[in-house]
DRENDO-1510 file (C-alpha; in Angstrom, 1 decimal, always signed):
<recs>
REC; n; res; u; v; w
REC; 1; MET; -23.8; +68.7; +327.0 .
REC; 2; LEU; -25.3; +65.8; +325.2 .
REC; 3; GLU; -28.1; +67.8; +323.6 .
REC; 4; ALA; -25.7; +70.7; +322.7 .
REC; 5; TYR; -23.3; +68.2; +321.0 .
REC; 6; LYS; -26.2; +66.6; +319.1 .
REC; 7; ARG; -27.1; +70.1; +317.8 .
REC; 8; GLY; -23.7; +70.8; +316.4 .
REC; 9; PHE; -21.6; +72.2; +319.3 .
REC; 10; ASP; -18.2; +70.7; +319.2 .
REC; 11; SER; -16.9; +71.7; +322.6 .
REC; 12; SER; -18.0; +72.8; +326.0 .
REC; 13; ILE; -16.7; +74.7; +329.0 .
REC; 14; ALA; -18.3; +73.8; +332.3 .
REC; 15; THR; -17.4; +74.0; +336.0 .
REC; 16; THR; -18.5; +70.4; +336.3 .
REC; 17; PHE; -15.6; +69.3; +334.1 .
REC; 18; ASN; -13.3; +70.4; +336.9 .
REC; 19; ILE; -15.1; +68.0; +339.2 .
REC; 20; PHE; -16.1; +65.1; +336.9 .
REC; 21; PRO; -13.9; +65.3; +333.9 .
REC; 22; GLN; -14.3; +61.6; +333.1 .
REC; 23; LEU; -18.0; +62.1; +332.4 .
REC; 24; GLY; -17.4; +65.1; +330.2 .
REC; 25; VAL; -14.8; +63.3; +328.2 .
REC; 26; LYS; -16.9; +60.1; +327.8 .
REC; 27; ILE; -20.0; +62.1; +326.8 .
REC; 28; HIS; -18.0; +64.0; +324.1 .
REC; 29; LYS; -16.3; +60.8; +322.9 .
REC; 30; TYR; -19.6; +58.8; +322.6 .
REC; 31; VAL; -21.5; +61.6; +320.8 .
REC; 32; PHE; -18.8; +62.2; +318.3 .
REC; 33; SER; -18.3; +58.6; +317.5 .
REC; 34; GLY; -21.9; +58.1; +316.7 .
REC; 35; ARG; -22.8; +56.5; +320.0 .
REC; 36; ALA; -25.1; +59.2; +321.6 .
REC; 37; ASP; -27.2; +56.5; +323.1 .
REC; 38; GLU; -24.3; +55.5; +325.3 .
REC; 39; ALA; -23.8; +59.1; +326.3 .
REC; 40; LYS; -27.3; +59.6; +327.6 .
REC; 41; PRO; -27.0; +57.7; +330.9 .
REC; 42; LEU; -23.7; +59.5; +331.6 .
REC; 43; GLN; -25.4; +62.9; +330.9 .
REC; 44; GLU; -28.2; +61.9; +333.2 .
REC; 45; LYS; -25.7; +60.9; +335.9 .
REC; 46; LEU; -23.9; +64.3; +335.5 .
REC; 47; THR; -27.2; +66.2; +335.7 .
REC; 48; LYS; -28.1; +64.3; +338.9 .
REC; 49; ALA; -24.7; +65.1; +340.4 .
REC; 50; VAL; -25.0; +68.8; +339.6 .
REC; 51; ALA; -28.5; +68.8; +341.1 .
REC; 52; GLY; -27.3; +67.0; +344.2 .
REC; 53; ILE; -24.5; +69.5; +344.6 .
REC; 54; SER; -26.1; +72.8; +343.7 .
REC; 55; LYS; -29.2; +72.4; +345.9 .
REC; 56; TYR; -27.2; +73.4; +349.0 .
REC; 57; GLY; -26.4; +76.9; +348.1 .
REC; 58; SER; -25.1; +79.3; +345.5 .
REC; 59; TRP; -23.1; +78.1; +342.5 .
REC; 60; VAL; -19.8; +79.3; +343.9 .
REC; 61; GLN; -20.5; +77.9; +347.4 .
REC; 62; THR; -21.4; +74.4; +346.2 .
REC; 63; MET; -18.9; +74.0; +343.4 .
REC; 64; LYS; -16.0; +75.0; +345.6 .
REC; 65; GLU; -17.0; +72.4; +348.2 .
REC; 66; ALA; -17.6; +69.8; +345.4 .
REC; 67; MET; -14.1; +70.4; +344.0 .
REC; 68; ILE; -12.6; +69.9; +347.5 .
REC; 69; LEU; -14.7; +66.7; +348.0 .
REC; 70; PHE; -14.3; +65.0; +344.6 .
REC; 71; THR; -11.0; +66.1; +343.3 .
REC; 72; PRO; -7.4; +66.1; +344.6 .
REC; 73; PHE; -7.5; +69.9; +344.6 .
REC; 74; ASP; -8.2; +72.1; +347.6 .
REC; 75; VAL; -9.5; +75.3; +346.0 .
REC; 76; GLY; -10.2; +76.8; +349.4 .
REC; 77; PRO; -13.4; +78.3; +350.7 .
REC; 78; PRO; -15.4; +81.0; +348.9 .
REC; 79; ARG; -14.3; +84.5; +349.6 .
REC; 80; ASP; -16.4; +87.1; +351.5 .
REC; 81; PRO; -19.3; +87.9; +351.3 .
REC; 82; ILE; -20.1; +84.3; +350.2 .
REC; 83; ILE; -20.1; +82.0; +353.2 .
REC; 84; ARG; -19.0; +78.4; +353.4 .
REC; 85; LEU; -21.6; +75.6; +353.5 .
REC; 86; SER; -22.2; +74.0; +356.9 .
REC; 87; SER; -20.6; +70.6; +357.7 .
REC; 88; ALA; -24.1; +69.0; +357.4 .
REC; 89; GLN; -24.6; +70.4; +353.9 .
REC; 90; ILE; -21.2; +69.2; +352.8 .
REC; 91; ASN; -21.8; +65.8; +354.2 .
REC; 92; ASN; -25.3; +65.6; +352.5 .
REC; 93; MET; -23.7; +66.7; +349.3 .
REC; 94; ALA; -21.1; +64.0; +349.5 .
REC; 95; GLU; -23.8; +61.4; +350.1 .
REC; 96; ASN; -25.9; +62.6; +347.1 .
REC; 97; VAL; -23.0; +62.2; +344.8 .
REC; 98; LYS; -21.6; +59.0; +346.3 .
REC; 99; ILE; -24.8; +57.1; +345.5 .
REC; 100; LEU; -24.3; +57.9; +341.8 .
REC; 101; LYS; -21.1; +55.9; +341.8 .
REC; 102; ILE; -19.2; +58.3; +339.6 .
</recs>
C-alpha cells in the first residue's frame, strides 16, 4: 500500500483491511499527510503479518482463519473443495502474528 500511495494511488481494497483495518487506515493517513516515513514501519508490519498468515495454505484458507482469529467476526470455514487448516497451522499462524503486536 505504501508504495502505491506514494506513486499516486489514492485508495486501496485489500483482504488484509478486513483483518487489520487499523494498519491500513494509519498507512493511508500518514502518506497523505506527508509522513510516509511513519507509514513505512506499519507497512513492514502488515507485510510480515500477511507473510506469517499466508504461508500455511491458500489465500482463502488462510485469510478466513485469520479473520476468525483476529477480528470479532466468525466468517466460517472455507467451502468445499477448499479444506480448513489444521489446528497446528492455525495456532502457528496466531503466534506469528501475535509477536508483531498489532
